LUMLODREN-936795 format. One record per residue (C-alpha): residue number from 1; residue in one letter; x, y, z. Coordinates in nm, 2 decimals. Example, Ala and Ser with C-alpha at 12.3 -4.5 7.8 and 13.67 -1.06 7.14 Angstrom:
<nodes>
<node><n>1</n><res>a</res><x>1.23</x><y>-0.45</y><z>0.78</z></node>
<node><n>2</n><res>s</res><x>1.37</x><y>-0.11</y><z>0.71</z></node>
</nodes>
This chain:
<nodes>
<node><n>1</n><res>m</res><x>3.21</x><y>-3.04</y><z>4.39</z></node>
<node><n>2</n><res>r</res><x>3.59</x><y>-3.01</y><z>4.35</z></node>
<node><n>3</n><res>f</res><x>3.78</x><y>-3.03</y><z>4.67</z></node>
<node><n>4</n><res>y</res><x>4.14</x><y>-3.09</y><z>4.78</z></node>
<node><n>5</n><res>y</res><x>4.16</x><y>-3.45</y><z>4.89</z></node>
<node><n>6</n><res>t</res><x>4.41</x><y>-3.51</y><z>5.16</z></node>
<node><n>7</n><res>l</res><x>4.39</x><y>-3.89</y><z>5.20</z></node>
<node><n>8</n><res>i</res><x>4.54</x><y>-3.90</y><z>5.55</z></node>
<node><n>9</n><res>s</res><x>4.26</x><y>-3.69</y><z>5.70</z></node>
<node><n>10</n><res>l</res><x>4.03</x><y>-3.98</y><z>5.63</z></node>
<node><n>11</n><res>l</res><x>4.26</x><y>-4.24</y><z>5.77</z></node>
<node><n>12</n><res>i</res><x>4.19</x><y>-4.18</y><z>6.14</z></node>
<node><n>13</n><res>s</res><x>4.28</x><y>-4.53</y><z>6.24</z></node>
<node><n>14</n><res>i</res><x>4.63</x><y>-4.53</y><z>6.09</z></node>
<node><n>15</n><res>s</res><x>4.79</x><y>-4.54</y><z>6.43</z></node>
<node><n>16</n><res>a</res><x>4.63</x><y>-4.88</y><z>6.50</z></node>
<node><n>17</n><res>f</res><x>4.82</x><y>-5.04</y><z>6.21</z></node>
<node><n>18</n><res>s</res><x>5.17</x><y>-5.17</y><z>6.27</z></node>
<node><n>19</n><res>q</res><x>5.38</x><y>-5.26</y><z>5.97</z></node>
<node><n>20</n><res>k</res><x>5.74</x><y>-5.35</y><z>5.91</z></node>
<node><n>21</n><res>e</res><x>5.95</x><y>-5.06</y><z>5.78</z></node>
<node><n>22</n><res>i</res><x>5.99</x><y>-5.05</y><z>5.40</z></node>
<node><n>23</n><res>k</res><x>6.34</x><y>-5.16</y><z>5.31</z></node>
<node><n>24</n><res>m</res><x>6.50</x><y>-4.88</y><z>5.11</z></node>
<node><n>25</n><res>v</res><x>6.83</x><y>-4.86</y><z>4.92</z></node>
<node><n>26</n><res>l</res><x>7.02</x><y>-4.53</y><z>4.88</z></node>
<node><n>27</n><res>l</res><x>7.10</x><y>-4.49</y><z>4.52</z></node>
<node><n>28</n><res>n</res><x>7.37</x><y>-4.24</y><z>4.43</z></node>
<node><n>29</n><res>g</res><x>7.28</x><y>-4.00</y><z>4.15</z></node>
<node><n>30</n><res>g</res><x>7.45</x><y>-4.01</y><z>3.82</z></node>
<node><n>31</n><res>t</res><x>7.44</x><y>-3.99</y><z>3.44</z></node>
<node><n>32</n><res>f</res><x>7.34</x><y>-4.28</y><z>3.22</z></node>
<node><n>33</n><res>e</res><x>7.24</x><y>-4.37</y><z>2.87</z></node>
<node><n>34</n><res>m</res><x>6.86</x><y>-4.41</y><z>2.87</z></node>
<node><n>35</n><res>g</res><x>6.67</x><y>-4.61</y><z>2.62</z></node>
<node><n>36</n><res>s</res><x>6.79</x><y>-4.82</y><z>2.33</z></node>
<node><n>37</n><res>n</res><x>6.84</x><y>-4.82</y><z>1.95</z></node>
<node><n>38</n><res>s</res><x>6.57</x><y>-5.08</y><z>1.91</z></node>
<node><n>39</n><res>k</res><x>6.43</x><y>-5.12</y><z>1.56</z></node>
<node><n>40</n><res>q</res><x>6.13</x><y>-5.31</y><z>1.70</z></node>
<node><n>41</n><res>f</res><x>6.03</x><y>-5.07</y><z>1.98</z></node>
<node><n>42</n><res>k</res><x>6.05</x><y>-4.71</y><z>1.85</z></node>
<node><n>43</n><res>d</res><x>5.94</x><y>-4.56</y><z>2.17</z></node>
<node><n>44</n><res>e</res><x>6.27</x><y>-4.67</y><z>2.33</z></node>
<node><n>45</n><res>t</res><x>6.46</x><y>-4.45</y><z>2.09</z></node>
<node><n>46</n><res>p</res><x>6.68</x><y>-4.25</y><z>2.07</z></node>
<node><n>47</n><res>v</res><x>6.94</x><y>-4.34</y><z>2.33</z></node>
<node><n>48</n><res>h</res><x>7.00</x><y>-4.02</y><z>2.53</z></node>
<node><n>49</n><res>k</res><x>7.20</x><y>-3.91</y><z>2.83</z></node>
<node><n>50</n><res>v</res><x>7.01</x><y>-3.85</y><z>3.14</z></node>
<node><n>51</n><res>k</res><x>7.12</x><y>-3.73</y><z>3.49</z></node>
<node><n>52</n><res>v</res><x>6.92</x><y>-3.81</y><z>3.80</z></node>
<node><n>53</n><res>d</res><x>6.98</x><y>-3.70</y><z>4.16</z></node>
<node><n>54</n><res>t</res><x>7.04</x><y>-3.93</y><z>4.46</z></node>
<node><n>55</n><res>f</res><x>6.73</x><y>-4.10</y><z>4.59</z></node>
<node><n>56</n><res>y</res><x>6.60</x><y>-4.39</y><z>4.79</z></node>
<node><n>57</n><res>i</res><x>6.42</x><y>-4.68</y><z>4.63</z></node>
<node><n>58</n><res>a</res><x>6.25</x><y>-4.98</y><z>4.78</z></node>
<node><n>59</n><res>q</res><x>6.42</x><y>-5.32</y><z>4.75</z></node>
<node><n>60</n><res>y</res><x>6.09</x><y>-5.49</y><z>4.69</z></node>
<node><n>61</n><res>e</res><x>5.75</x><y>-5.41</y><z>4.53</z></node>
<node><n>62</n><res>i</res><x>5.47</x><y>-5.31</y><z>4.77</z></node>
<node><n>63</n><res>n</res><x>5.32</x><y>-5.63</y><z>4.90</z></node>
<node><n>64</n><res>f</res><x>4.96</x><y>-5.74</y><z>4.95</z></node>
<node><n>65</n><res>n</res><x>4.98</x><y>-5.71</y><z>5.33</z></node>
<node><n>66</n><res>e</res><x>5.06</x><y>-5.34</y><z>5.30</z></node>
<node><n>67</n><res>y</res><x>4.80</x><y>-5.28</y><z>5.03</z></node>
<node><n>68</n><res>k</res><x>4.52</x><y>-5.46</y><z>5.22</z></node>
<node><n>69</n><res>a</res><x>4.59</x><y>-5.26</y><z>5.53</z></node>
<node><n>70</n><res>f</res><x>4.57</x><y>-4.94</y><z>5.32</z></node>
<node><n>71</n><res>c</res><x>4.24</x><y>-5.05</y><z>5.16</z></node>
<node><n>72</n><res>k</res><x>4.09</x><y>-5.14</y><z>5.50</z></node>
<node><n>73</n><res>v</res><x>4.17</x><y>-4.80</y><z>5.65</z></node>
<node><n>74</n><res>a</res><x>4.07</x><y>-4.60</y><z>5.34</z></node>
<node><n>75</n><res>g</res><x>3.74</x><y>-4.78</y><z>5.30</z></node>
<node><n>76</n><res>f</res><x>3.81</x><y>-4.96</y><z>4.98</z></node>
<node><n>77</n><res>s</res><x>3.67</x><y>-5.31</y><z>4.92</z></node>
<node><n>78</n><res>d</res><x>3.90</x><y>-5.60</y><z>5.01</z></node>
<node><n>79</n><res>p</res><x>4.16</x><y>-5.66</y><z>4.74</z></node>
<node><n>80</n><res>y</res><x>4.25</x><y>-5.99</y><z>4.60</z></node>
<node><n>81</n><res>g</res><x>4.60</x><y>-6.13</y><z>4.68</z></node>
<node><n>82</n><res>e</res><x>4.81</x><y>-6.35</y><z>4.89</z></node>
<node><n>83</n><res>t</res><x>5.01</x><y>-6.27</y><z>5.20</z></node>
<node><n>84</n><res>d</res><x>5.37</x><y>-6.15</y><z>5.12</z></node>
<node><n>85</n><res>f</res><x>5.31</x><y>-6.16</y><z>4.75</z></node>
<node><n>86</n><res>p</res><x>5.34</x><y>-5.84</y><z>4.54</z></node>
<node><n>87</n><res>a</res><x>5.02</x><y>-5.64</y><z>4.54</z></node>
<node><n>88</n><res>t</res><x>4.86</x><y>-5.60</y><z>4.19</z></node>
<node><n>89</n><res>n</res><x>4.53</x><y>-5.48</y><z>4.04</z></node>
<node><n>90</n><res>i</res><x>4.61</x><y>-5.13</y><z>4.16</z></node>
<node><n>91</n><res>t</res><x>4.53</x><y>-4.83</y><z>3.95</z></node>
<node><n>92</n><res>w</res><x>4.79</x><y>-4.55</y><z>3.92</z></node>
<node><n>93</n><res>e</res><x>4.55</x><y>-4.32</y><z>4.11</z></node>
<node><n>94</n><res>r</res><x>4.52</x><y>-4.56</y><z>4.41</z></node>
<node><n>95</n><res>a</res><x>4.90</x><y>-4.61</y><z>4.40</z></node>
<node><n>96</n><res>v</res><x>4.96</x><y>-4.24</y><z>4.46</z></node>
<node><n>97</n><res>m</res><x>4.70</x><y>-4.23</y><z>4.73</z></node>
<node><n>98</n><res>m</res><x>4.87</x><y>-4.51</y><z>4.90</z></node>
<node><n>99</n><res>c</res><x>5.21</x><y>-4.33</y><z>4.88</z></node>
<node><n>100</n><res>n</res><x>5.06</x><y>-4.05</y><z>5.08</z></node>
<node><n>101</n><res>w</res><x>4.92</x><y>-4.29</y><z>5.34</z></node>
<node><n>102</n><res>l</res><x>5.26</x><y>-4.47</y><z>5.37</z></node>
<node><n>103</n><res>s</res><x>5.43</x><y>-4.13</y><z>5.41</z></node>
<node><n>104</n><res>r</res><x>5.21</x><y>-4.04</y><z>5.70</z></node>
<node><n>105</n><res>r</res><x>5.24</x><y>-4.38</y><z>5.85</z></node>
<node><n>106</n><res>d</res><x>5.61</x><y>-4.37</y><z>5.86</z></node>
<node><n>107</n><res>g</res><x>5.65</x><y>-4.00</y><z>5.97</z></node>
<node><n>108</n><res>f</res><x>5.73</x><y>-3.83</y><z>5.64</z></node>
<node><n>109</n><res>d</res><x>5.58</x><y>-3.54</y><z>5.46</z></node>
<node><n>110</n><res>i</res><x>5.34</x><y>-3.63</y><z>5.18</z></node>
<node><n>111</n><res>a</res><x>5.47</x><y>-3.60</y><z>4.82</z></node>
<node><n>112</n><res>y</res><x>5.14</x><y>-3.56</y><z>4.65</z></node>
<node><n>113</n><res>k</res><x>4.87</x><y>-3.29</y><z>4.65</z></node>
<node><n>114</n><res>i</res><x>4.56</x><y>-3.46</y><z>4.51</z></node>
<node><n>115</n><res>t</res><x>4.25</x><y>-3.28</y><z>4.38</z></node>
<node><n>116</n><res>r</res><x>3.96</x><y>-3.53</y><z>4.36</z></node>
<node><n>117</n><res>d</res><x>3.60</x><y>-3.51</y><z>4.26</z></node>
<node><n>118</n><res>e</res><x>3.44</x><y>-3.85</y><z>4.21</z></node>
<node><n>119</n><res>k</res><x>3.12</x><y>-3.72</y><z>4.05</z></node>
<node><n>120</n><res>a</res><x>3.30</x><y>-3.51</y><z>3.80</z></node>
<node><n>121</n><res>g</res><x>3.56</x><y>-3.78</y><z>3.73</z></node>
<node><n>122</n><res>i</res><x>3.84</x><y>-3.55</y><z>3.84</z></node>
<node><n>123</n><res>f</res><x>4.17</x><y>-3.68</y><z>3.98</z></node>
<node><n>124</n><res>e</res><x>4.45</x><y>-3.43</y><z>3.95</z></node>
<node><n>125</n><res>v</res><x>4.79</x><y>-3.48</y><z>4.11</z></node>
<node><n>126</n><res>k</res><x>5.08</x><y>-3.25</y><z>4.18</z></node>
<node><n>127</n><res>c</res><x>5.41</x><y>-3.40</y><z>4.30</z></node>
<node><n>128</n><res>d</res><x>5.65</x><y>-3.22</y><z>4.54</z></node>
<node><n>129</n><res>f</res><x>5.97</x><y>-3.38</y><z>4.43</z></node>
<node><n>130</n><res>n</res><x>6.15</x><y>-3.20</y><z>4.72</z></node>
<node><n>131</n><res>s</res><x>5.93</x><y>-3.38</y><z>4.98</z></node>
<node><n>132</n><res>n</res><x>6.09</x><y>-3.66</y><z>5.18</z></node>
<node><n>133</n><res>g</res><x>5.77</x><y>-3.87</y><z>5.14</z></node>
<node><n>134</n><res>y</res><x>5.71</x><y>-4.18</y><z>4.94</z></node>
<node><n>135</n><res>r</res><x>5.62</x><y>-4.14</y><z>4.57</z></node>
<node><n>136</n><res>l</res><x>5.63</x><y>-4.33</y><z>4.25</z></node>
<node><n>137</n><res>p</res><x>5.97</x><y>-4.33</y><z>4.06</z></node>
<node><n>138</n><res>t</res><x>6.00</x><y>-4.12</y><z>3.75</z></node>
<node><n>139</n><res>e</res><x>6.06</x><y>-4.33</y><z>3.44</z></node>
<node><n>140</n><res>a</res><x>6.42</x><y>-4.22</y><z>3.44</z></node>
<node><n>141</n><res>e</res><x>6.47</x><y>-4.30</y><z>3.81</z></node>
<node><n>142</n><res>w</res><x>6.32</x><y>-4.64</y><z>3.75</z></node>
<node><n>143</n><res>e</res><x>6.55</x><y>-4.73</y><z>3.45</z></node>
<node><n>144</n><res>y</res><x>6.86</x><y>-4.59</y><z>3.63</z></node>
<node><n>145</n><res>a</res><x>6.78</x><y>-4.82</y><z>3.93</z></node>
<node><n>146</n><res>a</res><x>6.70</x><y>-5.12</y><z>3.71</z></node>
<node><n>147</n><res>r</res><x>7.04</x><y>-5.07</y><z>3.54</z></node>
<node><n>148</n><res>g</res><x>7.21</x><y>-5.08</y><z>3.88</z></node>
<node><n>149</n><res>g</res><x>7.28</x><y>-4.71</y><z>3.91</z></node>
<node><n>150</n><res>d</res><x>7.64</x><y>-4.61</y><z>3.96</z></node>
<node><n>151</n><res>r</res><x>7.73</x><y>-4.97</y><z>3.99</z></node>
<node><n>152</n><res>s</res><x>7.58</x><y>-5.08</y><z>3.66</z></node>
<node><n>153</n><res>k</res><x>7.74</x><y>-5.36</y><z>3.47</z></node>
<node><n>154</n><res>e</res><x>7.53</x><y>-5.28</y><z>3.16</z></node>
<node><n>155</n><res>f</res><x>7.32</x><y>-5.59</y><z>3.18</z></node>
<node><n>156</n><res>k</res><x>7.03</x><y>-5.65</y><z>2.94</z></node>
<node><n>157</n><res>f</res><x>6.80</x><y>-5.74</y><z>3.22</z></node>
<node><n>158</n><res>s</res><x>6.80</x><y>-5.60</y><z>3.57</z></node>
<node><n>159</n><res>g</res><x>7.09</x><y>-5.78</y><z>3.73</z></node>
<node><n>160</n><res>s</res><x>7.20</x><y>-6.02</y><z>3.45</z></node>
<node><n>161</n><res>n</res><x>7.22</x><y>-6.09</y><z>3.08</z></node>
<node><n>162</n><res>m</res><x>7.05</x><y>-6.42</y><z>3.15</z></node>
<node><n>163</n><res>p</res><x>6.70</x><y>-6.36</y><z>3.28</z></node>
<node><n>164</n><res>y</res><x>6.64</x><y>-6.70</y><z>3.44</z></node>
<node><n>165</n><res>s</res><x>6.84</x><y>-6.60</y><z>3.75</z></node>
<node><n>166</n><res>v</res><x>6.68</x><y>-6.26</y><z>3.80</z></node>
<node><n>167</n><res>a</res><x>6.33</x><y>-6.26</y><z>3.64</z></node>
<node><n>168</n><res>w</res><x>6.01</x><y>-6.46</y><z>3.64</z></node>
<node><n>169</n><res>f</res><x>5.87</x><y>-6.45</y><z>3.28</z></node>
<node><n>170</n><res>n</res><x>5.68</x><y>-6.68</y><z>3.05</z></node>
<node><n>171</n><res>e</res><x>5.95</x><y>-6.93</y><z>3.01</z></node>
<node><n>172</n><res>n</res><x>6.01</x><y>-7.01</y><z>3.38</z></node>
<node><n>173</n><res>y</res><x>5.72</x><y>-6.90</y><z>3.59</z></node>
<node><n>174</n><res>k</res><x>5.52</x><y>-7.22</y><z>3.53</z></node>
<node><n>175</n><res>g</res><x>5.18</x><y>-7.06</y><z>3.58</z></node>
<node><n>176</n><res>e</res><x>5.25</x><y>-6.97</y><z>3.94</z></node>
<node><n>177</n><res>e</res><x>5.26</x><y>-6.64</y><z>4.13</z></node>
<node><n>178</n><res>h</res><x>5.60</x><y>-6.56</y><z>4.30</z></node>
<node><n>179</n><res>k</res><x>5.69</x><y>-6.36</y><z>4.60</z></node>
<node><n>180</n><res>s</res><x>5.94</x><y>-6.08</y><z>4.56</z></node>
<node><n>181</n><res>g</res><x>6.30</x><y>-6.17</y><z>4.63</z></node>
<node><n>182</n><res>e</res><x>6.29</x><y>-6.54</y><z>4.53</z></node>
<node><n>183</n><res>l</res><x>6.55</x><y>-6.48</y><z>4.26</z></node>
<node><n>184</n><res>l</res><x>6.88</x><y>-6.28</y><z>4.26</z></node>
<node><n>185</n><res>p</res><x>6.89</x><y>-5.90</y><z>4.30</z></node>
<node><n>186</n><res>n</res><x>7.06</x><y>-5.65</y><z>4.06</z></node>
<node><n>187</n><res>e</res><x>7.38</x><y>-5.47</y><z>4.13</z></node>
<node><n>188</n><res>i</res><x>7.24</x><y>-5.25</y><z>4.40</z></node>
<node><n>189</n><res>g</res><x>7.02</x><y>-5.51</y><z>4.58</z></node>
<node><n>190</n><res>l</res><x>6.69</x><y>-5.45</y><z>4.41</z></node>
<node><n>191</n><res>y</res><x>6.46</x><y>-5.75</y><z>4.34</z></node>
<node><n>192</n><res>d</res><x>6.22</x><y>-5.82</y><z>4.05</z></node>
<node><n>193</n><res>m</res><x>6.29</x><y>-5.51</y><z>3.84</z></node>
<node><n>194</n><res>s</res><x>6.26</x><y>-5.74</y><z>3.54</z></node>
<node><n>195</n><res>g</res><x>5.96</x><y>-5.97</y><z>3.52</z></node>
<node><n>196</n><res>n</res><x>5.72</x><y>-6.10</y><z>3.79</z></node>
<node><n>197</n><res>v</res><x>5.51</x><y>-5.79</y><z>3.84</z></node>
<node><n>198</n><res>a</res><x>5.52</x><y>-5.47</y><z>3.63</z></node>
<node><n>199</n><res>e</res><x>5.55</x><y>-5.13</y><z>3.82</z></node>
<node><n>200</n><res>w</res><x>5.38</x><y>-4.80</y><z>3.78</z></node>
<node><n>201</n><res>c</res><x>5.59</x><y>-4.49</y><z>3.72</z></node>
<node><n>202</n><res>w</res><x>5.50</x><y>-4.12</y><z>3.77</z></node>
<node><n>203</n><res>d</res><x>5.53</x><y>-4.01</y><z>3.40</z></node>
<node><n>204</n><res>y</res><x>5.26</x><y>-3.97</y><z>3.14</z></node>
<node><n>205</n><res>y</res><x>5.34</x><y>-4.18</y><z>2.84</z></node>
<node><n>206</n><res>d</res><x>5.45</x><y>-4.02</y><z>2.51</z></node>
<node><n>207</n><res>e</res><x>5.58</x><y>-4.25</y><z>2.23</z></node>
<node><n>208</n><res>t</res><x>5.82</x><y>-3.98</y><z>2.11</z></node>
<node><n>209</n><res>y</res><x>5.92</x><y>-3.84</y><z>2.45</z></node>
<node><n>210</n><res>y</res><x>6.28</x><y>-3.96</y><z>2.43</z></node>
<node><n>211</n><res>s</res><x>6.35</x><y>-3.73</y><z>2.13</z></node>
<node><n>212</n><res>h</res><x>6.27</x><y>-3.42</y><z>2.34</z></node>
<node><n>213</n><res>s</res><x>6.32</x><y>-3.53</y><z>2.70</z></node>
<node><n>214</n><res>e</res><x>6.48</x><y>-3.31</y><z>2.95</z></node>
<node><n>215</n><res>r</res><x>6.83</x><y>-3.43</y><z>3.03</z></node>
<node><n>216</n><res>i</res><x>6.83</x><y>-3.36</y><z>3.41</z></node>
<node><n>217</n><res>n</res><x>6.58</x><y>-3.53</y><z>3.63</z></node>
<node><n>218</n><res>p</res><x>6.31</x><y>-3.57</y><z>3.35</z></node>
<node><n>219</n><res>k</res><x>5.96</x><y>-3.62</y><z>3.48</z></node>
<node><n>220</n><res>g</res><x>5.78</x><y>-3.70</y><z>3.16</z></node>
<node><n>221</n><res>p</res><x>5.53</x><y>-3.49</y><z>2.96</z></node>
<node><n>222</n><res>d</res><x>5.31</x><y>-3.23</y><z>3.13</z></node>
<node><n>223</n><res>v</res><x>4.99</x><y>-3.39</y><z>3.00</z></node>
<node><n>224</n><res>g</res><x>4.87</x><y>-3.72</y><z>2.86</z></node>
<node><n>225</n><res>e</res><x>4.61</x><y>-3.99</y><z>2.86</z></node>
<node><n>226</n><res>n</res><x>4.81</x><y>-4.28</y><z>3.00</z></node>
<node><n>227</n><res>r</res><x>5.08</x><y>-4.34</y><z>3.26</z></node>
<node><n>228</n><res>v</res><x>5.40</x><y>-4.54</y><z>3.21</z></node>
<node><n>229</n><res>f</res><x>5.47</x><y>-4.87</y><z>3.37</z></node>
<node><n>230</n><res>r</res><x>5.80</x><y>-5.06</y><z>3.35</z></node>
<node><n>231</n><res>g</res><x>5.96</x><y>-5.40</y><z>3.41</z></node>
<node><n>232</n><res>g</res><x>5.74</x><y>-5.65</y><z>3.24</z></node>
<node><n>233</n><res>t</res><x>5.55</x><y>-5.94</y><z>3.40</z></node>
<node><n>234</n><res>r</res><x>5.58</x><y>-6.31</y><z>3.46</z></node>
<node><n>235</n><res>r</res><x>5.36</x><y>-6.37</y><z>3.16</z></node>
<node><n>236</n><res>d</res><x>5.56</x><y>-6.17</y><z>2.92</z></node>
<node><n>237</n><res>k</res><x>5.81</x><y>-6.30</y><z>2.66</z></node>
<node><n>238</n><res>m</res><x>6.18</x><y>-6.23</y><z>2.71</z></node>
<node><n>239</n><res>t</res><x>6.18</x><y>-5.93</y><z>2.47</z></node>
<node><n>240</n><res>h</res><x>5.92</x><y>-5.75</y><z>2.70</z></node>
<node><n>241</n><res>i</res><x>6.12</x><y>-5.78</y><z>3.02</z></node>
<node><n>242</n><res>i</res><x>6.43</x><y>-5.61</y><z>2.89</z></node>
<node><n>243</n><res>l</res><x>6.50</x><y>-5.32</y><z>3.12</z></node>
<node><n>244</n><res>t</res><x>6.45</x><y>-5.06</y><z>2.85</z></node>
<node><n>245</n><res>r</res><x>6.10</x><y>-5.18</y><z>2.75</z></node>
<node><n>246</n><res>r</res><x>5.82</x><y>-4.92</y><z>2.80</z></node>
<node><n>247</n><res>s</res><x>5.45</x><y>-4.99</y><z>2.86</z></node>
<node><n>248</n><res>y</res><x>5.15</x><y>-4.78</y><z>2.94</z></node>
<node><n>249</n><res>l</res><x>4.79</x><y>-4.78</y><z>3.08</z></node>
<node><n>250</n><res>n</res><x>4.52</x><y>-4.53</y><z>3.17</z></node>
<node><n>251</n><res>q</res><x>4.57</x><y>-4.42</y><z>3.53</z></node>
<node><n>252</n><res>k</res><x>4.22</x><y>-4.52</y><z>3.62</z></node>
<node><n>253</n><res>k</res><x>4.26</x><y>-4.88</y><z>3.50</z></node>
<node><n>254</n><res>k</res><x>4.43</x><y>-5.18</y><z>3.67</z></node>
<node><n>255</n><res>n</res><x>4.59</x><y>-5.50</y><z>3.57</z></node>
<node><n>256</n><res>l</res><x>4.63</x><y>-5.83</y><z>3.73</z></node>
<node><n>257</n><res>y</res><x>5.01</x><y>-5.82</y><z>3.68</z></node>
<node><n>258</n><res>l</res><x>5.07</x><y>-5.45</y><z>3.76</z></node>
<node><n>259</n><res>g</res><x>5.18</x><y>-5.31</y><z>4.10</z></node>
<node><n>260</n><res>f</res><x>5.44</x><y>-5.06</y><z>4.22</z></node>
<node><n>261</n><res>r</res><x>5.74</x><y>-4.99</y><z>4.43</z></node>
<node><n>262</n><res>v</res><x>5.81</x><y>-4.66</y><z>4.61</z></node>
<node><n>263</n><res>v</res><x>6.10</x><y>-4.41</y><z>4.61</z></node>
<node><n>264</n><res>r</res><x>6.19</x><y>-4.12</y><z>4.83</z></node>
<node><n>265</n><res>t</res><x>6.39</x><y>-3.80</y><z>4.75</z></node>
<node><n>266</n><res>k</res><x>6.72</x><y>-3.78</y><z>4.94</z></node>
<node><n>267</n><res>s</res><x>6.71</x><y>-3.48</y><z>5.17</z></node>
<node><n>268</n><res>y</res><x>7.04</x><y>-3.30</y><z>5.23</z></node>
<node><n>269</n><res>e</res><x>6.91</x><y>-3.09</y><z>5.52</z></node>
</nodes>
């Protein structure tokens, strides 16, 4: 049976959970050159101008403490992870559910209307981009933030042309997990946008999307089979943590090196 699934209605014990406020950065909107002219990665081409509105973005990826609390209240099995480390092994679907939970927890409106039918395998999501609640960044918002927004210095990686100071990747992570914020931030104070843990975005993936993308606040294709994730991971080679690199995965699947960070639309009311 199809039904509208409002996650918060099931989270009766939310008031019993106390969590530090998510640290957000206000990022002024602007226009930037998105993508690259890579001959190796055709889905990054062509370079195209994109304008995004002002929004808030979290300084750090969602951590395991927050994710574990969500799972406990929502009735999901205990996730694997270590305190204060980025949460991973999270499906796109669970990420949007957690965004709604975080919004209610912190007193915001929810951004997602979710239609869910487990027996029929249905999980449909509509996003209210005018809501002040937490949501996943669009791919354009993610890249704009990774580039440093209106303070961008046009680095190759998020915060530097030399990744060793800003990113954990296969040449320096030494087989260890790393907390967010151990290395230097980018121009606007965001940590780990390159390397360490990759991050889910809102958009469906389309290899040719950049050739017909909207130029103002693009939100990706209307339909698809996979969702975009960005940033690369600590196990990736240097070429895969460049801030223009695109990756994708089915929204029902998870990965040991894939998590997310949240954004919020700036309200002018």
